[in-house]
C-alpha positions, 0 to 999 in steps of 0.5 A, spaced: 501 549 482 499 542 479 493 539 483 492 531 482 493 524 485 500 521 486 503 515 488 509 514 491 512 508 495 516 507 502 523 505 501 521 498 504 516 497 498 521 500 493 526 495 494 521 489 493 518 493 487 525 494 484 526 486 485 520 484 481 521 481 474 518 486 469 514 480 466 512 477 473 504 477 474 505 481 481 509 486 477 503 487 472 498 487 478 502 492 482 503 497 476 495 496 475 494 498 482 498 504 482 494 506 476 488 505 479 490 509 485 492 515 481 485 516 479 482 514 485 486 514 492 480 511 495 480 505 491 482 500 497 479 498 503 480 502 509 483 498 515 480 500 522 484 504 526 484 498 532 487 493 527 493 498 525 500 494 526 505 498 530 510 498 525 506 502 520 504 507 526 511 508 528 515 508 522 511 512 517 506 516 522 500 514 519 493 517 520 490 512 515 491 506 512 488 502 506 489 495 503 488 494 496 487 487 494 491 484 488 491 477 485 494 471 488 492 473 495 497 479 495 495 486 498 498 493 498 498 497 504 498 504 503 496 511 506 494 517 503 497 524 505 493 530 503 497 536 502 494 543 499 495 542 492 495 534 491 494 527 494 499 522 494 498 515 496 504 512 499 505 504 498 508 502 505 508 494 503 506 489 498 504 482 502 502 475 501 497 472 504 501 469 510 505 475 511 499 479 511 496 475 517 503 475 520 503 483 520 496 484 522 496 479 528 491 474 525 492 467 528 494 462 522 493 456 526 
């Protein structure tokens, strides 16, 4: 069995990712983040449990949640799934600053 770190994306994330132009700065940033997460799944910042949006808890049954900051105020939201032979970072979302504030319930007024 191969041991290692892997990165996958949720259906929602993959829809966004596949819509990005291959030359866009966001696509390059996401690709760089994926490479980093393949080397170290703990590269992002752990999000405190009391801040987890219900949409991630209910839809993806997360028991951990991280954010990885990208240029331009974007953030990847991901969870880490560990199995006996590998560790997989599952990217759940890519959000701009406004979307992030909305999803996490921060007051933007």
